[in-house]
Each structure stands twice: as C-alpha cells, then as structure tokens.
C-alpha positions as CSV (number, residue, x, y, z in Angstrom):
1,X,93.8,-30.8,7.1
2,X,91.3,-30.3,10.0
3,X,89.6,-33.2,11.7
4,X,86.2,-32.7,10.2
5,X,87.6,-32.7,6.7
6,X,89.7,-35.8,7.4
7,X,86.8,-37.5,9.1
8,X,84.5,-36.9,6.1
9,X,87.3,-38.0,3.6
10,X,87.8,-41.2,5.7
11,X,84.1,-41.9,5.6
12,X,84.0,-41.4,1.8
13,X,87.0,-43.6,1.3
14,X,85.5,-46.3,3.5
15,X,82.3,-46.1,1.5
16,X,84.1,-46.3,-1.9
17,X,86.6,-49.1,-1.1
18,X,85.9,-52.4,-2.8
19,X,88.1,-54.3,-0.4
20,X,86.6,-54.9,3.1
21,X,90.0,-54.7,4.8
22,X,90.7,-51.3,3.3
23,X,87.2,-50.1,4.2
24,X,87.8,-51.2,7.8
25,X,91.1,-49.3,8.0
26,X,89.4,-46.1,6.8
27,X,86.6,-46.6,9.3
28,X,89.2,-46.8,12.1
29,X,90.7,-43.5,10.9
30,X,87.2,-42.0,11.0
31,X,86.7,-43.2,14.5
32,X,89.9,-41.6,15.6
33,X,89.0,-38.3,14.0
34,X,85.5,-38.4,15.4
35,X,86.9,-39.1,18.9
36,X,88.9,-35.8,18.7
37,X,85.9,-33.9,17.4
38,X,83.5,-35.2,19.9
39,X,85.9,-34.5,22.8
40,X,85.7,-30.7,22.0
41,X,83.1,-29.9,19.4
42,X,83.5,-26.1,20.0
43,X,86.8,-26.3,18.0
44,X,84.8,-27.1,14.8
45,X,81.6,-25.1,15.5
46,X,82.7,-22.4,13.1
47,X,83.2,-24.7,10.1
48,X,80.9,-24.8,7.1
49,X,80.0,-28.5,6.7
50,X,79.2,-28.3,3.0
51,X,82.6,-26.7,2.3
52,X,84.3,-29.4,4.3
53,X,82.4,-32.0,2.4
54,X,83.5,-30.6,-1.0
55,X,87.1,-30.6,0.1
56,X,86.8,-34.1,1.7
57,X,85.2,-35.6,-1.5
58,X,88.1,-34.1,-3.5
59,X,90.6,-35.7,-1.1
60,X,88.8,-39.1,-1.2
61,X,88.6,-39.1,-5.0
62,X,92.3,-38.5,-5.5
63,X,93.8,-40.5,-8.3
64,X,95.9,-42.6,-6.0
65,X,92.8,-44.1,-4.4
66,X,90.8,-44.8,-7.6
67,X,92.3,-48.3,-8.3
68,X,91.0,-49.6,-4.9
69,X,87.6,-48.0,-5.1
70,X,84.8,-50.1,-6.3
71,X,81.7,-50.1,-4.0
72,X,79.8,-47.3,-5.6
73,X,80.1,-45.1,-8.6
74,X,81.4,-41.6,-8.3
75,X,78.6,-39.1,-8.1
76,X,78.5,-38.2,-4.5
77,X,76.0,-35.5,-3.5
78,X,77.1,-31.9,-3.7
79,X,75.8,-31.2,-0.2
80,X,77.1,-33.0,2.9
81,X,74.7,-35.8,3.9
82,X,75.5,-35.0,7.6
83,X,74.9,-31.9,9.7
84,X,77.7,-30.5,11.8
85,X,75.6,-31.5,14.9
86,X,75.6,-35.1,13.7
87,X,79.4,-35.0,13.1
88,X,80.1,-33.7,16.6
89,X,77.6,-36.0,18.3
90,X,79.5,-38.5,20.5
91,X,77.0,-41.2,19.5
92,X,77.8,-41.0,15.8
93,X,77.8,-44.5,14.4
94,X,80.7,-44.7,11.9
95,X,79.4,-47.8,10.2
96,X,76.0,-46.3,9.7
97,X,77.6,-43.1,8.4
98,X,79.5,-45.1,5.8
99,X,76.3,-46.8,4.7
100,X,74.6,-43.4,4.4
101,X,77.3,-42.2,2.1
102,X,77.1,-45.4,0.0
103,X,73.3,-44.9,-0.3
104,X,73.6,-41.2,-1.2
105,X,76.3,-41.9,-3.8
106,X,74.2,-44.7,-5.3
107,X,71.1,-42.5,-5.6
108,X,72.8,-39.2,-6.1
C-alpha cells in the first residue's frame, strides 16, 4: 500500500473511531505517512487522488474495524475531500483533516 492510500485510510479510521485513544493512534499513523509524503511529494505526483480515496475508504471500512467505529455513519463521499496538493503540503493539519472527513461523512 502506498503512503497516500495509507494516509487517507488512517485519516478515515481516525474519523470513524468512537474511542478517542484509537482515533489518536490512527492520527499518529497519518502523521508518519504525511511526513514521508511531504519529504518528497514528487514520488506521489502521478497518483490519482480520487482513486486512492476509493481504495483507502475500502481499507478503513474493513470488517475488522467496524466494531470500533462509531463517530459517524458510513456514507463517505465518493470523491476525495482533499486535493493531492493539500495531501503533499507540509503544513497539512492532521486533526483538521480528520474533522473534515467527519463533516463530509456526516453530510455526504
């Protein structure tokens, strides 16, 4: 799994987790992925963000995570709520990204 897909999946998992501790662990995973991406954004410049989003949502909604999820209902948007430029930006705020996903999932 590439870093963008893993980052997006970690953000979705953090947004869906009902337990604050679990959400914090997924946020830390996202920070690590983002650090690698921001260090060399050219390695992911060829990726299609909406395709990565679709795969990441599938990863995050895997059956083994469903019991722990509880913040928002399933129904995440079909298109990624982030641009590739936002994902590769060194200033990406992971906590704000999680909240954006929560809001987009809650409103569709």
